[in-house]
Biopython code that builds the backbone (N, CA, C, O; Angstrom):
import numpy as np
from Bio.PDB.StructureBuilder import StructureBuilder

atoms = [
    (1, "UNK", "N", (99.051, 39.774, -41.051)),
    (1, "UNK", "CA", (97.973, 40.466, -40.299)),
    (1, "UNK", "C", (97.770, 41.830, -40.828)),
    (1, "UNK", "O", (98.785, 42.502, -41.009)),
    (2, "UNK", "N", (96.724, 42.298, -41.079)),
    (2, "UNK", "CA", (96.501, 43.783, -41.462)),
    (2, "UNK", "C", (96.043, 44.666, -40.321)),
    (2, "UNK", "O", (95.029, 44.395, -39.677)),
    (3, "UNK", "N", (96.775, 45.693, -40.084)),
    (3, "UNK", "CA", (96.410, 46.614, -39.007)),
    (3, "UNK", "C", (96.303, 48.022, -39.542)),
    (3, "UNK", "O", (96.982, 48.450, -40.475)),
    (4, "UNK", "N", (95.353, 48.737, -38.844)),
    (4, "UNK", "CA", (95.404, 50.213, -39.150)),
    (4, "UNK", "C", (96.377, 50.825, -38.116)),
    (4, "UNK", "O", (96.379, 50.465, -36.939)),
    (5, "UNK", "N", (97.225, 51.795, -38.631)),
    (5, "UNK", "CA", (98.276, 52.280, -37.778)),
    (5, "UNK", "C", (98.024, 53.864, -37.675)),
    (5, "UNK", "O", (97.716, 54.507, -38.679)),
    (6, "UNK", "N", (98.155, 54.397, -36.545)),
    (6, "UNK", "CA", (97.815, 55.765, -36.373)),
    (6, "UNK", "C", (99.092, 56.726, -36.810)),
    (6, "UNK", "O", (100.212, 56.423, -36.398)),
    (7, "UNK", "N", (98.932, 57.718, -37.529)),
    (7, "UNK", "CA", (99.835, 58.684, -37.934)),
    (7, "UNK", "C", (99.294, 60.029, -37.980)),
    (7, "UNK", "O", (98.079, 60.226, -37.992)),
    (8, "UNK", "N", (100.205, 61.017, -38.008)),
    (8, "UNK", "CA", (99.810, 62.457, -38.091)),
    (8, "UNK", "C", (99.890, 63.103, -39.417)),
    (8, "UNK", "O", (100.845, 62.905, -40.168)),
    (9, "UNK", "N", (98.813, 63.939, -39.738)),
    (9, "UNK", "CA", (98.903, 64.615, -41.034)),
    (9, "UNK", "C", (99.836, 65.701, -40.858)),
    (9, "UNK", "O", (99.721, 66.545, -39.969)),
    (10, "UNK", "N", (100.860, 65.669, -41.806)),
    (10, "UNK", "CA", (101.917, 66.619, -41.850)),
    (10, "UNK", "C", (101.721, 67.701, -42.967)),
    (10, "UNK", "O", (102.009, 68.885, -42.793)),
    (11, "UNK", "N", (101.238, 67.222, -44.058)),
    (11, "UNK", "CA", (101.024, 68.200, -45.123)),
    (11, "UNK", "C", (100.093, 67.537, -46.128)),
    (11, "UNK", "O", (100.163, 66.344, -46.423)),
    (12, "UNK", "N", (99.207, 68.408, -46.636)),
    (12, "UNK", "CA", (98.275, 68.047, -47.771)),
    (12, "UNK", "C", (99.052, 68.123, -48.983)),
    (12, "UNK", "O", (99.704, 69.149, -49.179)),
    (13, "UNK", "N", (99.078, 67.131, -49.876)),
    (13, "UNK", "CA", (99.666, 67.299, -51.144)),
    (13, "UNK", "C", (98.574, 67.585, -52.214)),
    (13, "UNK", "O", (98.832, 68.281, -53.197)),
    (14, "UNK", "N", (97.512, 67.107, -52.031)),
    (14, "UNK", "CA", (96.330, 67.302, -52.938)),
    (14, "UNK", "C", (95.031, 67.249, -52.369)),
    (14, "UNK", "O", (94.688, 66.152, -51.928)),
    (15, "UNK", "N", (94.185, 68.254, -52.277)),
    (15, "UNK", "CA", (92.894, 68.234, -51.440)),
    (15, "UNK", "C", (91.721, 67.889, -52.238)),
    (15, "UNK", "O", (90.583, 68.211, -51.896)),
    (16, "UNK", "N", (92.019, 67.173, -53.400)),
    (16, "UNK", "CA", (90.891, 66.570, -54.204)),
    (16, "UNK", "C", (89.906, 65.734, -53.354)),
    (16, "UNK", "O", (90.404, 64.882, -52.619)),
    (17, "UNK", "N", (88.658, 65.872, -53.372)),
    (17, "UNK", "CA", (87.711, 65.081, -52.558)),
    (17, "UNK", "C", (87.873, 63.607, -52.842)),
    (17, "UNK", "O", (87.642, 62.856, -51.894)),
    (18, "UNK", "N", (88.194, 63.127, -53.871)),
    (18, "UNK", "CA", (88.252, 61.780, -54.319)),
    (18, "UNK", "C", (89.705, 61.067, -54.319)),
    (18, "UNK", "O", (89.908, 59.918, -53.926)),
    (19, "UNK", "N", (90.611, 61.891, -54.795)),
    (19, "UNK", "CA", (92.043, 61.443, -54.925)),
    (19, "UNK", "C", (93.004, 62.377, -54.112)),
    (19, "UNK", "O", (94.158, 62.628, -54.462)),
    (20, "UNK", "N", (92.440, 62.823, -53.074)),
    (20, "UNK", "CA", (93.372, 63.577, -52.108)),
    (20, "UNK", "C", (94.492, 62.695, -51.540)),
    (20, "UNK", "O", (94.323, 61.505, -51.278)),
    (21, "UNK", "N", (95.703, 63.389, -51.359)),
    (21, "UNK", "CA", (96.728, 62.742, -50.716)),
    (21, "UNK", "C", (97.377, 63.646, -49.890)),
    (21, "UNK", "O", (97.418, 64.857, -50.108)),
    (22, "UNK", "N", (97.959, 62.996, -48.803)),
    (22, "UNK", "CA", (98.716, 63.863, -47.722)),
    (22, "UNK", "C", (99.845, 62.992, -47.337)),
    (22, "UNK", "O", (99.867, 61.772, -47.505)),
    (23, "UNK", "N", (100.906, 63.802, -46.738)),
    (23, "UNK", "CA", (101.994, 63.234, -46.096)),
    (23, "UNK", "C", (101.676, 62.933, -44.703)),
    (23, "UNK", "O", (101.335, 63.825, -43.926)),
    (24, "UNK", "N", (101.782, 61.632, -44.338)),
    (24, "UNK", "CA", (101.462, 61.270, -42.917)),
    (24, "UNK", "C", (102.721, 60.799, -42.234)),
    (24, "UNK", "O", (103.530, 60.059, -42.794)),
    (25, "UNK", "N", (102.858, 61.256, -40.994)),
    (25, "UNK", "CA", (104.070, 60.747, -40.197)),
    (25, "UNK", "C", (103.770, 59.724, -39.219)),
    (25, "UNK", "O", (102.829, 59.825, -38.432)),
    (26, "UNK", "N", (104.622, 58.667, -39.265)),
    (26, "UNK", "CA", (104.461, 57.576, -38.395)),
    (26, "UNK", "C", (105.779, 57.469, -37.503)),
    (26, "UNK", "O", (106.725, 56.795, -37.910)),
    (27, "UNK", "N", (105.825, 58.073, -36.406)),
    (27, "UNK", "CA", (107.032, 58.058, -35.616)),
    (27, "UNK", "C", (108.254, 58.371, -36.205)),
    (27, "UNK", "O", (109.231, 57.635, -36.064)),
    (28, "UNK", "N", (108.288, 59.569, -36.958)),
    (28, "UNK", "CA", (109.414, 60.070, -37.689)),
    (28, "UNK", "C", (109.603, 59.627, -39.214)),
    (28, "UNK", "O", (110.455, 60.081, -39.978)),
    (29, "UNK", "N", (108.660, 58.671, -39.504)),
    (29, "UNK", "CA", (108.720, 58.218, -41.002)),
    (29, "UNK", "C", (107.437, 58.818, -41.762)),
    (29, "UNK", "O", (106.289, 58.721, -41.328)),
    (30, "UNK", "N", (107.751, 59.364, -42.794)),
    (30, "UNK", "CA", (106.676, 60.017, -43.655)),
    (30, "UNK", "C", (106.362, 59.231, -44.760)),
    (30, "UNK", "O", (107.236, 58.723, -45.462)),
    (31, "UNK", "N", (104.934, 59.073, -44.997)),
    (31, "UNK", "CA", (104.570, 58.266, -46.203)),
    (31, "UNK", "C", (103.404, 59.077, -46.791)),
    (31, "UNK", "O", (102.703, 59.807, -46.090)),
    (32, "UNK", "N", (103.228, 58.910, -48.140)),
    (32, "UNK", "CA", (102.035, 59.457, -48.744)),
    (32, "UNK", "C", (100.865, 58.567, -48.662)),
    (32, "UNK", "O", (100.931, 57.381, -48.987)),
    (33, "UNK", "N", (99.738, 59.165, -48.206)),
    (33, "UNK", "CA", (98.528, 58.156, -48.092)),
    (33, "UNK", "C", (97.355, 58.893, -48.647)),
    (33, "UNK", "O", (97.265, 60.119, -48.583)),
    (34, "UNK", "N", (96.434, 58.097, -49.209)),
    (34, "UNK", "CA", (95.196, 58.551, -49.825)),
    (34, "UNK", "C", (94.245, 58.924, -48.668)),
    (34, "UNK", "O", (94.122, 58.232, -47.658)),
    (35, "UNK", "N", (93.587, 60.071, -48.901)),
    (35, "UNK", "CA", (92.721, 60.713, -47.868)),
    (35, "UNK", "C", (91.201, 60.821, -48.319)),
    (35, "UNK", "O", (90.454, 61.611, -47.743)),
    (36, "UNK", "N", (90.775, 60.050, -49.311)),
    (36, "UNK", "CA", (89.465, 60.172, -49.641)),
    (36, "UNK", "C", (88.439, 59.859, -48.534)),
    (36, "UNK", "O", (87.357, 60.445, -48.548)),
    (37, "UNK", "N", (88.733, 58.959, -47.573)),
    (37, "UNK", "CA", (87.844, 58.774, -46.340)),
    (37, "UNK", "C", (87.823, 59.628, -45.295)),
    (37, "UNK", "O", (86.997, 59.602, -44.383)),
    (38, "UNK", "N", (88.915, 60.550, -45.440)),
    (38, "UNK", "CA", (88.867, 61.641, -44.310)),
    (38, "UNK", "C", (89.287, 63.004, -44.948)),
    (38, "UNK", "O", (90.252, 63.641, -44.524)),
    (39, "UNK", "N", (88.570, 63.382, -45.910)),
    (39, "UNK", "CA", (88.978, 64.721, -46.596)),
    (39, "UNK", "C", (88.860, 65.971, -45.691)),
    (39, "UNK", "O", (89.456, 67.011, -45.972)),
    (40, "UNK", "N", (88.090, 65.844, -44.619)),
    (40, "UNK", "CA", (88.221, 66.926, -43.636)),
    (40, "UNK", "C", (89.289, 67.021, -42.736)),
    (40, "UNK", "O", (89.384, 68.039, -42.050)),
    (41, "UNK", "N", (90.250, 65.960, -42.615)),
    (41, "UNK", "CA", (91.339, 66.044, -41.676)),
    (41, "UNK", "C", (92.228, 67.326, -42.028)),
    (41, "UNK", "O", (92.338, 67.799, -43.159)),
    (42, "UNK", "N", (92.795, 67.772, -40.958)),
    (42, "UNK", "CA", (93.615, 68.935, -41.047)),
    (42, "UNK", "C", (95.029, 68.616, -40.485)),
    (42, "UNK", "O", (95.229, 67.739, -39.644)),
    (43, "UNK", "N", (96.056, 69.461, -41.063)),
    (43, "UNK", "CA", (97.480, 69.264, -40.585)),
    (43, "UNK", "C", (97.402, 69.254, -39.087)),
    (43, "UNK", "O", (96.675, 70.013, -38.447)),
    (44, "UNK", "N", (98.223, 68.315, -38.548)),
    (44, "UNK", "CA", (98.381, 68.145, -37.040)),
    (44, "UNK", "C", (97.332, 67.153, -36.507)),
    (44, "UNK", "O", (97.501, 66.677, -35.384)),
    (45, "UNK", "N", (96.347, 66.840, -37.181)),
    (45, "UNK", "CA", (95.433, 65.816, -36.592)),
    (45, "UNK", "C", (95.885, 64.451, -36.967)),
    (45, "UNK", "O", (96.690, 64.278, -37.881)),
    (46, "UNK", "N", (95.373, 63.472, -36.266)),
    (46, "UNK", "CA", (95.742, 62.002, -36.507)),
    (46, "UNK", "C", (94.662, 61.198, -37.176)),
    (46, "UNK", "O", (93.450, 61.312, -36.993)),
    (47, "UNK", "N", (95.309, 60.343, -38.003)),
    (47, "UNK", "CA", (94.388, 59.467, -38.793)),
    (47, "UNK", "C", (94.866, 58.001, -38.535)),
    (47, "UNK", "O", (96.011, 57.805, -38.127)),
    (48, "UNK", "N", (94.010, 56.977, -38.766)),
    (48, "UNK", "CA", (94.400, 55.616, -38.846)),
    (48, "UNK", "C", (94.590, 55.201, -40.280)),
    (48, "UNK", "O", (93.689, 55.385, -41.098)),
    (49, "UNK", "N", (95.732, 54.650, -40.606)),
    (49, "UNK", "CA", (96.044, 54.241, -42.017)),
    (49, "UNK", "C", (96.037, 52.823, -42.113)),
    (49, "UNK", "O", (96.658, 52.141, -41.298)),
    (50, "UNK", "N", (95.280, 52.248, -43.194)),
    (50, "UNK", "CA", (95.434, 50.872, -43.476)),
    (50, "UNK", "C", (95.697, 50.685, -44.979)),
    (50, "UNK", "O", (94.924, 51.206, -45.783)),
    (51, "UNK", "N", (96.705, 49.998, -45.377)),
    (51, "UNK", "CA", (97.101, 49.720, -46.729)),
    (51, "UNK", "C", (97.241, 51.090, -47.537)),
    (51, "UNK", "O", (96.884, 51.206, -48.709)),
    (52, "UNK", "N", (97.783, 52.077, -46.801)),
    (52, "UNK", "CA", (98.051, 53.376, -47.645)),
    (52, "UNK", "C", (96.818, 54.246, -47.734)),
    (52, "UNK", "O", (96.829, 55.248, -48.450)),
    (53, "UNK", "N", (95.781, 53.907, -47.049)),
    (53, "UNK", "CA", (94.559, 54.793, -47.094)),
    (53, "UNK", "C", (94.189, 55.208, -45.683)),
    (53, "UNK", "O", (94.048, 54.358, -44.804)),
    (54, "UNK", "N", (94.028, 56.528, -45.452)),
    (54, "UNK", "CA", (93.555, 56.971, -44.026)),
    (54, "UNK", "C", (92.043, 56.686, -44.025)),
    (54, "UNK", "O", (91.251, 57.244, -44.784)),
    (55, "UNK", "N", (91.710, 55.745, -43.078)),
    (55, "UNK", "CA", (90.355, 55.380, -42.908)),
    (55, "UNK", "C", (89.634, 56.137, -41.953)),
    (55, "UNK", "O", (88.443, 56.358, -42.173)),
    (56, "UNK", "N", (90.219, 56.604, -40.842)),
    (56, "UNK", "CA", (89.477, 57.403, -39.812)),
    (56, "UNK", "C", (90.218, 58.447, -39.133)),
    (56, "UNK", "O", (91.442, 58.374, -39.018)),
    (57, "UNK", "N", (89.536, 59.418, -38.674)),
    (57, "UNK", "CA", (90.198, 60.491, -37.742)),
    (57, "UNK", "C", (90.117, 60.162, -36.415)),
    (57, "UNK", "O", (89.036, 59.763, -35.980)),
    (58, "UNK", "N", (91.250, 60.275, -35.557)),
    (58, "UNK", "CA", (91.173, 60.160, -34.178)),
    (58, "UNK", "C", (92.015, 61.160, -33.493)),
    (58, "UNK", "O", (92.817, 61.840, -34.133)),
    (59, "UNK", "N", (91.854, 61.283, -32.128)),
    (59, "UNK", "CA", (92.478, 62.278, -31.455)),
    (59, "UNK", "C", (93.820, 61.705, -30.972)),
    (59, "UNK", "O", (94.058, 60.497, -30.938)),
    (60, "UNK", "N", (94.743, 62.742, -30.573)),
    (60, "UNK", "CA", (96.033, 62.368, -30.178)),
    (60, "UNK", "C", (96.253, 61.296, -29.082)),
    (60, "UNK", "O", (97.170, 60.477, -29.145)),
    (61, "UNK", "N", (95.334, 61.359, -28.055)),
    (61, "UNK", "CA", (95.323, 60.477, -26.941)),
    (61, "UNK", "C", (95.069, 59.004, -27.529)),
    (61, "UNK", "O", (95.766, 58.066, -27.139)),
    (62, "UNK", "N", (94.063, 58.832, -28.467)),
    (62, "UNK", "CA", (93.832, 57.444, -29.032)),
    (62, "UNK", "C", (94.842, 57.109, -29.881)),
    (62, "UNK", "O", (95.049, 55.897, -29.927)),
    (63, "UNK", "N", (95.614, 57.859, -30.642)),
    (63, "UNK", "CA", (96.758, 57.615, -31.459)),
    (63, "UNK", "C", (97.818, 57.006, -30.559)),
    (63, "UNK", "O", (98.344, 55.928, -30.833)),
    (64, "UNK", "N", (98.118, 57.704, -29.494)),
    (64, "UNK", "CA", (99.146, 57.277, -28.585)),
    (64, "UNK", "C", (98.794, 55.906, -27.860)),
    (64, "UNK", "O", (99.671, 55.072, -27.636)),
    (65, "UNK", "N", (97.637, 55.741, -27.550)),
    (65, "UNK", "CA", (97.099, 54.473, -26.941)),
    (65, "UNK", "C", (97.301, 53.359, -27.996)),
    (65, "UNK", "O", (97.805, 52.296, -27.634)),
    (66, "UNK", "N", (96.950, 53.541, -29.223)),
    (66, "UNK", "CA", (97.122, 52.573, -30.303)),
    (66, "UNK", "C", (98.628, 52.152, -30.437)),
    (66, "UNK", "O", (99.016, 50.985, -30.476)),
    (67, "UNK", "N", (99.405, 53.250, -30.502)),
    (67, "UNK", "CA", (100.860, 52.887, -30.674)),
    (67, "UNK", "C", (101.405, 52.132, -29.424)),
    (67, "UNK", "O", (102.225, 51.230, -29.594)),
    (68, "UNK", "N", (101.002, 52.450, -28.240)),
    (68, "UNK", "CA", (101.492, 51.784, -27.076)),
    (68, "UNK", "C", (100.940, 50.262, -27.128)),
    (68, "UNK", "O", (101.644, 49.324, -26.754)),
    (69, "UNK", "N", (99.705, 50.103, -27.591)),
    (69, "UNK", "CA", (99.140, 48.630, -27.623)),
    (69, "UNK", "C", (99.882, 47.868, -28.781)),
    (69, "UNK", "O", (100.092, 46.659, -28.682)),
    (70, "UNK", "N", (100.257, 48.561, -29.831)),
    (70, "UNK", "CA", (101.091, 47.769, -30.862)),
    (70, "UNK", "C", (102.510, 47.313, -30.222)),
    (70, "UNK", "O", (102.971, 46.189, -30.419)),
    (71, "UNK", "N", (103.075, 48.177, -29.532)),
    (71, "UNK", "CA", (104.283, 47.941, -28.834)),
    (71, "UNK", "C", (104.033, 46.745, -27.746)),
    (71, "UNK", "O", (104.735, 45.735, -27.787)),
    (72, "UNK", "N", (103.154, 46.880, -26.918)),
    (72, "UNK", "CA", (102.762, 45.898, -25.863)),
    (72, "UNK", "C", (102.519, 44.493, -26.534)),
    (72, "UNK", "O", (102.901, 43.483, -25.944)),
    (73, "UNK", "N", (101.914, 44.414, -27.708)),
    (73, "UNK", "CA", (101.572, 43.173, -28.379)),
    (73, "UNK", "C", (102.770, 42.662, -29.199)),
    (73, "UNK", "O", (102.711, 41.573, -29.771)),
    (74, "UNK", "N", (103.846, 43.445, -29.252)),
    (74, "UNK", "CA", (105.011, 43.047, -30.001)),
    (74, "UNK", "C", (104.884, 43.240, -31.400)),
    (74, "UNK", "O", (105.572, 42.539, -32.143)),
    (75, "UNK", "N", (104.063, 44.132, -31.899)),
    (75, "UNK", "CA", (103.677, 44.315, -33.345)),
    (75, "UNK", "C", (104.464, 45.541, -33.812)),
    (75, "UNK", "O", (104.027, 46.125, -34.803)),
    (76, "UNK", "N", (105.541, 45.990, -33.236)),
    (76, "UNK", "CA", (106.236, 47.111, -33.716)),
    (76, "UNK", "C", (106.687, 47.032, -35.187)),
    (76, "UNK", "O", (106.899, 48.056, -35.838)),
    (77, "UNK", "N", (106.824, 45.836, -35.678)),
    (77, "UNK", "CA", (107.146, 45.593, -37.034)),
    (77, "UNK", "C", (106.037, 45.979, -38.108)),
    (77, "UNK", "O", (106.250, 45.986, -39.320)),
    (78, "UNK", "N", (104.865, 46.291, -37.525)),
    (78, "UNK", "CA", (103.765, 46.678, -38.367)),
    (78, "UNK", "C", (103.947, 48.180, -38.673)),
    (78, "UNK", "O", (103.422, 48.648, -39.683)),
    (79, "UNK", "N", (104.629, 48.908, -37.885)),
    (79, "UNK", "CA", (104.844, 50.290, -38.050)),
    (79, "UNK", "C", (105.864, 50.502, -39.199)),
    (79, "UNK", "O", (106.847, 49.776, -39.353)),
    (80, "UNK", "N", (105.512, 51.685, -40.091)),
    (80, "UNK", "CA", (106.465, 51.932, -41.177)),
    (80, "UNK", "C", (107.876, 52.172, -40.645)),
    (80, "UNK", "O", (108.008, 52.754, -39.568)),
    (81, "UNK", "N", (108.948, 51.754, -41.346)),
    (81, "UNK", "CA", (110.159, 52.074, -40.868)),
    (81, "UNK", "C", (111.011, 52.716, -42.017)),
    (81, "UNK", "O", (110.606, 52.768, -43.178)),
    (82, "UNK", "N", (112.138, 53.167, -41.632)),
    (82, "UNK", "CA", (113.037, 54.012, -42.613)),
    (82, "UNK", "C", (113.423, 53.203, -43.783)),
    (82, "UNK", "O", (113.843, 53.770, -44.791)),
    (83, "UNK", "N", (113.303, 51.815, -43.719)),
    (83, "UNK", "CA", (113.717, 51.043, -44.878)),
    (83, "UNK", "C", (112.562, 50.676, -45.794)),
    (83, "UNK", "O", (112.721, 49.886, -46.725)),
    (84, "UNK", "N", (111.437, 51.234, -45.534)),
    (84, "UNK", "CA", (110.271, 50.899, -46.410)),
    (84, "UNK", "C", (110.487, 51.453, -47.888)),
    (84, "UNK", "O", (111.112, 52.493, -48.098)),
    (85, "UNK", "N", (109.985, 50.765, -48.779)),
    (85, "UNK", "CA", (110.117, 51.249, -50.111)),
    (85, "UNK", "C", (109.375, 52.418, -50.507)),
    (85, "UNK", "O", (109.832, 53.157, -51.379)),
    (86, "UNK", "N", (108.287, 52.651, -49.953)),
    (86, "UNK", "CA", (107.457, 53.880, -50.293)),
    (86, "UNK", "C", (107.777, 55.120, -49.333)),
    (86, "UNK", "O", (106.876, 55.734, -48.762)),
    (87, "UNK", "N", (109.005, 55.411, -49.213)),
    (87, "UNK", "CA", (109.356, 56.594, -48.420)),
    (87, "UNK", "C", (109.053, 57.831, -49.206)),
    (87, "UNK", "O", (109.180, 57.861, -50.430)),
    (88, "UNK", "N", (108.642, 58.876, -48.479)),
    (88, "UNK", "CA", (108.371, 60.123, -49.001)),
    (88, "UNK", "C", (109.614, 61.069, -48.991)),
    (88, "UNK", "O", (110.196, 61.352, -47.943)),
    (89, "UNK", "N", (109.966, 61.516, -50.148)),
    (89, "UNK", "CA", (111.125, 62.334, -50.215)),
    (89, "UNK", "C", (110.607, 63.756, -49.942)),
    (89, "UNK", "O", (109.940, 64.385, -50.763)),
    (90, "UNK", "N", (110.977, 64.239, -48.677)),
    (90, "UNK", "CA", (110.330, 65.431, -47.951)),
    (90, "UNK", "C", (110.743, 66.649, -48.756)),
    (90, "UNK", "O", (109.989, 67.621, -48.706)),
    (91, "UNK", "N", (111.854, 66.721, -49.498)),
    (91, "UNK", "CA", (112.254, 67.852, -50.304)),
    (91, "UNK", "C", (111.304, 67.978, -51.544)),
    (91, "UNK", "O", (110.967, 69.119, -51.862)),
    (92, "UNK", "N", (110.889, 67.030, -52.196)),
    (92, "UNK", "CA", (110.067, 67.099, -53.369)),
    (92, "UNK", "C", (108.617, 66.751, -53.260)),
    (92, "UNK", "O", (107.782, 67.071, -54.107)),
    (93, "UNK", "N", (108.356, 66.048, -52.125)),
    (93, "UNK", "CA", (106.901, 65.602, -51.921)),
    (93, "UNK", "C", (106.624, 64.313, -52.646)),
    (93, "UNK", "O", (105.497, 63.821, -52.600)),
    (94, "UNK", "N", (107.535, 63.785, -53.267)),
    (94, "UNK", "CA", (107.368, 62.627, -54.205)),
    (94, "UNK", "C", (107.850, 61.289, -53.420)),
    (94, "UNK", "O", (108.742, 61.326, -52.572)),
    (95, "UNK", "N", (107.180, 60.131, -53.786)),
    (95, "UNK", "CA", (107.702, 58.961, -53.364)),
    (95, "UNK", "C", (109.143, 58.589, -53.796)),
    (95, "UNK", "O", (109.415, 58.646, -54.995)),
    (96, "UNK", "N", (110.056, 58.221, -52.924)),
    (96, "UNK", "CA", (111.275, 57.735, -53.383)),
    (96, "UNK", "C", (111.295, 56.320, -53.984)),
    (96, "UNK", "O", (110.565, 55.451, -53.506)),
    (97, "UNK", "N", (112.177, 56.046, -55.101)),
    (97, "UNK", "CA", (112.047, 54.790, -55.674)),
    (97, "UNK", "C", (112.641, 53.721, -54.757)),
    (97, "UNK", "O", (112.621, 52.537, -55.095)),
]
sb = StructureBuilder()
sb.init_structure("model")
sb.init_model(0)
sb.init_chain("A")
sb.init_seg("    ")
for serial, (resi, resn, name, xyz) in enumerate(atoms, 1):
    if name == "N":
        sb.init_residue(resn, " ", resi, " ")
    sb.init_atom(name, np.array(xyz, "f"), 0.0, 1.0, " ", f" {name:<3s}", serial, name[0])
structure = sb.get_structure()
């Protein structure tokens, strides 16, 4: 099943309007996501991420509601975990191998 998962913009890595990337945090796990669909998002705001692409901007209440719904439905495994292959090395801003 494919789901959009809410995360918070932590840091912009590249503000290019087409190839922009940002560090997005999902309950303590940071991932680099493509931001072409939401180039106006600012640090601290929430986005919905699907397949590594931030597809929409949402407010914090909606982000929390979506996370609560994922838990209620038993879909916690759809959230990024610390064992994911595409972890962000927060020191370098690069993806870990």
